[in-house]
C-alpha positions as CSV (number, residue, x, y, z in Angstrom):
1,X,-23.4,-44.3,26.2
2,X,-21.8,-47.5,27.5
3,X,-22.4,-49.1,24.1
4,X,-19.9,-46.8,22.4
5,X,-17.4,-47.4,25.2
6,X,-17.7,-51.2,24.8
7,X,-17.1,-51.0,21.1
8,X,-14.2,-48.5,21.6
9,X,-12.5,-50.8,24.1
10,X,-12.5,-53.6,21.5
11,X,-10.9,-51.6,18.7
12,X,-7.3,-51.5,20.0
13,X,-7.3,-55.2,20.5
14,X,-4.8,-57.0,18.2
15,X,-7.6,-59.5,17.6
16,X,-10.1,-57.0,16.4
17,X,-10.8,-57.4,12.7
18,X,-13.2,-54.4,12.3
19,X,-12.1,-52.1,9.5
20,X,-15.2,-50.1,8.9
21,X,-17.4,-48.7,11.6
22,X,-20.7,-46.8,11.1
23,X,-21.7,-45.0,14.3
24,X,-24.0,-42.4,12.6
25,X,-27.2,-41.2,14.2
26,X,-26.3,-41.7,17.8
27,X,-26.3,-39.3,20.8
28,X,-22.9,-40.0,22.2
29,X,-21.7,-38.2,25.3
30,X,-18.3,-36.9,26.0
31,X,-17.0,-39.9,27.9
32,X,-17.9,-42.3,25.1
33,X,-16.3,-40.0,22.5
34,X,-13.2,-39.8,24.7
35,X,-12.9,-43.5,24.8
36,X,-13.4,-43.9,21.1
37,X,-10.8,-41.3,20.2
38,X,-8.3,-42.9,22.7
39,X,-8.9,-46.2,21.0
40,X,-8.0,-44.6,17.6
41,X,-4.6,-43.7,19.1
42,X,-3.6,-47.3,19.5
43,X,-1.2,-48.8,17.0
44,X,-3.3,-52.0,17.1
45,X,-6.5,-50.2,15.9
46,X,-6.8,-51.1,12.2
47,X,-10.0,-49.1,11.5
48,X,-9.9,-47.6,8.0
49,X,-13.4,-46.0,7.8
50,X,-15.4,-44.3,10.6
51,X,-18.8,-42.6,10.2
52,X,-19.8,-40.3,13.0
53,X,-22.4,-38.4,10.9
54,X,-25.5,-37.0,12.6
55,X,-23.9,-36.9,16.0
56,X,-23.5,-33.7,18.1
57,X,-19.7,-33.4,17.6
58,X,-19.5,-29.6,17.4
59,X,-18.9,-28.9,21.1
60,X,-16.7,-31.9,21.6
61,X,-14.3,-31.0,18.8
62,X,-14.1,-27.4,19.9
63,X,-13.3,-28.2,23.5
64,X,-11.4,-31.5,23.7
65,X,-7.9,-32.2,22.3
66,X,-8.5,-35.9,22.3
67,X,-9.6,-35.8,18.7
68,X,-6.5,-33.9,17.6
69,X,-4.3,-36.4,19.6
70,X,-6.0,-39.4,18.0
71,X,-5.6,-38.0,14.5
72,X,-1.9,-37.4,15.1
73,X,-1.3,-40.9,16.3
74,X,-3.6,-42.9,14.0
75,X,-2.1,-44.3,10.9
76,X,-4.9,-46.6,9.6
77,X,-7.9,-44.3,9.2
78,X,-8.4,-43.3,5.6
79,X,-12.1,-42.3,5.6
80,X,-13.8,-40.1,8.1
81,X,-17.5,-38.9,7.8
82,X,-18.6,-36.1,10.0
83,X,-21.7,-34.9,8.1
84,X,-24.4,-33.0,10.0
85,X,-22.3,-33.0,13.2
86,X,-23.1,-29.5,14.3
87,X,-19.4,-28.6,13.8
88,X,-18.9,-24.9,14.5
89,X,-16.2,-22.5,13.4
90,X,-14.2,-23.4,16.5
91,X,-14.7,-27.1,15.9
92,X,-13.6,-26.6,12.3
93,X,-10.4,-24.9,13.5
94,X,-9.7,-27.9,15.8
95,X,-10.4,-30.3,13.0
96,X,-8.0,-28.4,10.6
97,X,-5.3,-28.5,13.3
98,X,-5.8,-32.3,13.6
99,X,-5.7,-32.8,9.9
100,X,-2.3,-31.1,9.6
101,X,-0.9,-33.9,11.9
102,X,-2.5,-36.8,10.1
103,X,-0.9,-38.6,7.1
104,X,-3.3,-41.4,6.4
105,X,-6.7,-39.7,6.0
106,X,-7.6,-39.3,2.3
107,X,-11.4,-39.0,2.5
108,X,-13.3,-36.5,4.7
109,X,-17.0,-35.6,4.6
110,X,-18.2,-32.5,6.3
111,X,-21.5,-31.8,4.6
112,X,-24.3,-29.8,6.2
113,X,-22.4,-28.5,9.3
114,X,-22.9,-25.0,10.8
């Protein structure tokens, strides 16, 4: 999924004005998600809303610390949508651990996960 990688590479640019990003209904692979979550770690990333609904995130969240690291470092994201992401119990545990480290997120959607 090079498209996701291209978008993710632009997010940490100080010239990127994108604040809301809807990436729902895609079939992203691990490398694309890794690049996206690395971009969220940047202090230049000003994204406030991210929708990753209807993507297969369950396995990714359960087996990669990149999401937790990005939630710890990110200070701009206030809304995160992960509806219908196939998030398992293990993925939910990883998500919970990430949320304990984040102070900016105020809206989280997790409807219709496993």
